[in-house]
N, C-alpha and C positions, 0 to 999 in steps of 0.2 A: 320210316318213322322220323328220321332226322332231317328230312327235307323240310325246309321252312322253320326248323327248330334252331334257336340260337345256341351257340357253344355253351353258354352258362346253363341254359335249360337242359341241354343234353348231359352236361356234367352232373347236374342235380339228379336227373333220372338214373344215370349210371351209378351214382353214389347210393341212391335209394335201393336200387336192385342189389348192389353189393352188400348193403346192410341187411337185406331181408333173405338173401339166398347164399348158400354155400355151394360153390361151383365145383364140378358140374352138378346139375340138378334137373329135375323134370319141371318144365315150364308150360303153362297153359296159355295158348293163343286162342283168341276168339275173333270170328269174322261173321259178318252178315253180308250175304250176296244175293243177287237175283238167282232164282231157281233155274239155272241153266247149266247142264252138265259140262259144257265147255268152260264156263267160268270156274266151276268147282275144280275141274281138272287143272286149270291154269294155276289156281291157288296151291293145289297139292303138289305141283311140279317144284315148288320152292321148299318142300319138306322131304326128308329122306323117306324111303318106303317103309321103314320100320316104326314110323310114328303112329300113335293112337289117334284116330279121328272119329268123332261122333258128329252126326248131323241131325237137324230137326227142321221140319218144314214149318213155315208160318201157318196160321189158321186158314188163310186164303190160298196157300200154296204158291204164292208169288215169290217168296223169299225163302232162303235156307240159312240156318245158322250152323257154323262149323266150330267145333271145339277140338283143338288139336293139342295133344300133349307130346312134347319132344324133350329129350335130354339135351340140354345146351351147355356149352362150355363157359358162357359169360354173357354180359350185356350186349356185346357187339353182334353176337349171333341173333339175339332178339331184335336189335335194331335192323339188321339185314332182312330178317323175315318180314317184319312189318313194312319196311321200305319197299320191298318187292311187291307185296300185296297192295300197297297204296297206289301202285301204277296200273292196277287192273280196274277197268271201268266198272263202276257200280258197286265196288267192294268197300265195305265199311269195317275198319279194324277197331276192335274194342280193347 
């Protein structure tokens, strides 16, 4: 998430997250990815096994949306998760 993001923008996002959440808390991550089990598995490798993950196929079945709830300690954990997912080909982080 922080790749290509200026320090000022990153600081604003961090401040916004800190204003809206009391850490630790459950945070919802959303991804759209090609409907490929290998891609889904790669996304999930960046989340602990005890996270709650729901998925939904697109109407044509070509894409899958993942909604993952994880208890995080703060903004840096969120930035790390999105940064890791952004390196996976075809994955869109929302």
